[in-house]
Each structure stands twice: as structure tokens, then as C-alpha cells.
N, C-alpha and C positions, 0 to 999 in steps of 0.2 A: 482428506483421504482416510479411509479407515483401513486397518490392516488385519490380517488374518495369517493363519500359518496352515501350511500343508506340508505333505511329505517332501515337497520340491523345495520348501523355505517359506519366505514371507512373500505375501501378495498384496499389492496395493489395489484398493478399489476406489473408483470415483464416486464420491458421495452423492452426486446428483444423477447418476445412471448414464452419463454420456461416456463414449469411448474417448480416452483422452486426445487422440488425434484430432477427433471432431471438435472437441472443446478448444483445442489449440487453434483452430481456424477462426474462433470468435475473439481472439485476443485484441486488445486495443492497438491502435497504431504505435509502433516503435520508433523513437527518434534515433537516428543514426549517431548523432553526437549531442552531448548535453552542454558542451561548452557555451557559455554565455546565455543559457537558458535560464529561466526563473521557474523555481519549483514551489509547488504548494504542499504544506504537510497538514493532514488532518489527524489529530492524535486522540485516542479514546480517553485519555486521562487516568488510565489505570495506575494505581498507586505502585504497583511492581515495577513500573517503567518510567515513573516520573523523573528519575535522573538520567536514564538511558536515552530518552527520546531526544531531549535538547541536544545532548552530546552527539547523538547520531545526525540530526539536522545539520549541525555545524560541521561535522566531519564530511558530510555528503557535499555541501556547499563549497567547502574548501578543496576535497579531493577531485571532485568532478568539474572544477572551475566553473561553478553556476554564477549567473550575474545577481541573484538575489533569491529571496524566499518570501512566502506568505505562510504563517503559522496560525492554526486555529486548534482549540481543545473543544472537542464536542461535549454538550452539556450532560450527556447520560452515557455512562460506560457500556450499558447493555443494550442500547437501541442505536439505529442508524444515525449518522449525522443529519441535522436538519437540512431540508433540501435547500433552503436560503443559505445556509453556510456553504454547502457544495458549490451552488451557483455563484456565489461571491468569491470563493477561492479560484474556481475554474475560469472566471472571467479575467483573472489577473495573472495566470500562470501558463507555461507551456507544457508542464507535466506535473502530476500530483502523486503524492505518497500518502497512503493511509495506514493506520495501525493503532495499536497492537491488534485489536480485533474489530477495527472500524469497518 
């Protein structure tokens, strides 16, 4: 989202030009409960988060009572994860988390 200022304050703009309500209709399916689900993590490998990301993974698994995880680091910080990696992780999990800028 980009931000601008007006006399009314800060305004958030959708960077893809869709009305946020319309964009919200296209969200992926939400799981009502993550207990005993398996989660997939695809990390972009950015050096600024190399210590944070594994700690976040472990915290989410523990706090959300997940039954397991599949973790991958994509090979290029500036490019999308290879489709084969996405497919491999997706085939093994109930839900996926990507980041920092994956």
C-alpha cells in the first residue's frame, strides 16, 4: 500500500488499483482452527531476517499447536520461489506462510 497525506490525514491506497473490499473477496480459504495442521514456510533468505525467521517458525508451531512444518529457503531473494518448490511444499501442508518478501 502506498501512503499519501491530505488535509484529512493519511490515506492508504491499494497498489494494484482495486477497491480493498473487492480485493478481500479474493482471499484464500481461511482455516477456522490450525490445531494439528501442518504448515509450510517459504522464506526468502534475506540476511536481515535470517535469525528472526527460524524463531518465528518455531514460535508459530508451538503457539498454534501445529502438528509439524515443512521449511524451504528460496534460492533468490529478489525473485519468486521456483514453482517446483511451491508445489512441493503445498503438497505436504495444510497452510503456507511466505516471507519476508517472498
